[in-house]
N, C-alpha and C positions, 0 to 999 in steps of 0.2 A: 856312323861318324860321317861328318860333313866332308865334301870333297873340295869345296871352295875355300881359298886361303882365308878370306875375311870371315867366313863362318867358323872355321877352325879357331881363329883368334877370338872370336866372340864367345865360343864355348869355353875357352880357357879363362877369358876375362870375367865372364859371369860366374864361373866356378869359384875363382879367387874372391870375388866381391861377396858371393853367398857365404863363403867360409868366414870372411871378416865380419859380416853382419851377424852371422850365427854367434861368433864370439862375443861381440858387443852385446847382443840381446841376452846372452847367457850371464854376462857380468852384471847387467842391469837387474835381471831377475834375482841373482844372488843378493845384490845390495838392498833390493826391496824386501826380500825374505828376512834379511838381518834386521831391518827395522821393525817388521812384524813380530819377529822373535823377541826383541827387546821390549816391545809393547806388551806382549803376552807375559813376559817375565816381570813387568812392572818396574823395570829399571829406567828411570827418567834420564839419567846422564848418558847411558848407552844408547837410548833411543834418539837422543838429540844428536849425538856424535855420528851415529849411523845414518840419520836423516841427512846430515850434511853430505856425506859420502854418496848416498843414493841420489840426492838432488844433482850432484855433480855428474854422476854417471848418466842420469836421465837427460840432462841438458847437453852433454856431449853426444849422446846417441841422436838427439834430435838435430843437432848441428850437423852431424855426419849424414843425416837423412835416413838413418836406420829406423827411427820412430818419427811419426808426424809430430810437429811441434805442439799442437793442441793436445795430442795424446800424452806426451811427456809433462806438459803443464797440468793436465788433470791428475796425473798420478802423483806429482809433487804436491798439488794441493790436498789430495786425499790423505797423503801421508803426513803432511803437516798438521792437518786437522786432527788425525788420529793421535799424534804425539801431543799436541796441545790440549786434547781432551782427557789426557791421562791425569788421574788424580788418585 
């Protein structure tokens, strides 16, 4: 454990941020999995509605700095393509 006050505060702050980032990443992964599950099931309506939710989650994660904006954009693009290729 750190002895200096600023180091103690940094440990607490980084732990709090890591926990929040972990939560956001988990929700993003869940949203993406739901889109993939809808695609696998062949349910176009469910795929479109879950795609909107996943896109929102990815954009929010990028805005908060949890994901890089290009990473989020790439994931949205690939999901959108997968949904649009469903036939």
